[in-house]
N, C-alpha and C positions, 0 to 999 in steps of 0.2 A: 733197580728191581729198589722197590719204592721199602720205603724204611717201615719194617712191622716188627715192631715190639707191644709186647700186651703182657699180663703179669706170668700166662700160662703160657706161655709162646715168640719164639722170633724166628723172625725168617730166614735163612743164614746164605742159599744157594739159589740162583731160579734161574732156566736153561727153559728159554720161550721154547713152546712142542715138545719138550722131554720132560721135564723135572723138578720138581719143589723143593729142599729138601729146608729144614727147618730143626728149629731145639721147643720140644713140648714137654711138659710134662703134667698130668692129673697133682689136681691137689694134697690125695694120699701119699704122692713122692714122698722123701723125705727130704729138709730144708736144701733147696738151689740146687737138686736135682733133678739132669732134664734129659732125656731119651732122645736120640737125633733119629726123626723122620725121615725117610726119602719116600714123595707122591713121586713114580714113575708114569707116565700115559706111554702105551703103544700101541704105533697102530699097522692095522691089524686087516690095514687097503679096505672094508667094508663096514669096518668099527673099529671104536679103540679101546685096548683096554684102558685099566688104573690097576696098577700096581704097589704095595703096599708095602714097607721095608720097614724095620725100627730096628736100633741098638741102644745097647744102656740102658733097658728097659730090666727094673730090677726085677728079679728071679721069680721073687713068689709075687710078682704085679704082673705076670705076662699076661692071663683075662684079663683083667681088669681092665689093665691097656689096652685088652681086644676092643671090651665093651667100649670105652670112652672112644679110641678113632673112631670106632664106624655110631656111638650116637652124634660127636660134636662134624666130625666129616661125612662121612660114606655117605648118611641113612639124608643129609641136603642138600650132597651131589645130587643122591638118587630122586630127590623130590625136584629140585630141577627139571633133571632131564625126562622128566617121567619113565626111568626103574628101576627096578626095585638091585639094589648093594648086593653081593654074594659076597661070603668075608672069609677063606678060608685057610 
């Protein structure tokens, strides 16, 4: 696995074709606080679903975190592959 360390994100674990686990934070999080974000790929035979799980998100920042993940990751993935992202 490549060593990915940026100010607001850090790769923790990668299982090719299955999942990526990373520590991630919004700038507005308390100092030195990171949430654990898991991107899970699910083979649906004729398509692939991307599930996003988040642990350790400050409860008062849940909606802001959801918006940040959508803006920084899901929208970029959707543009790259030419489809829209739905986050529920």
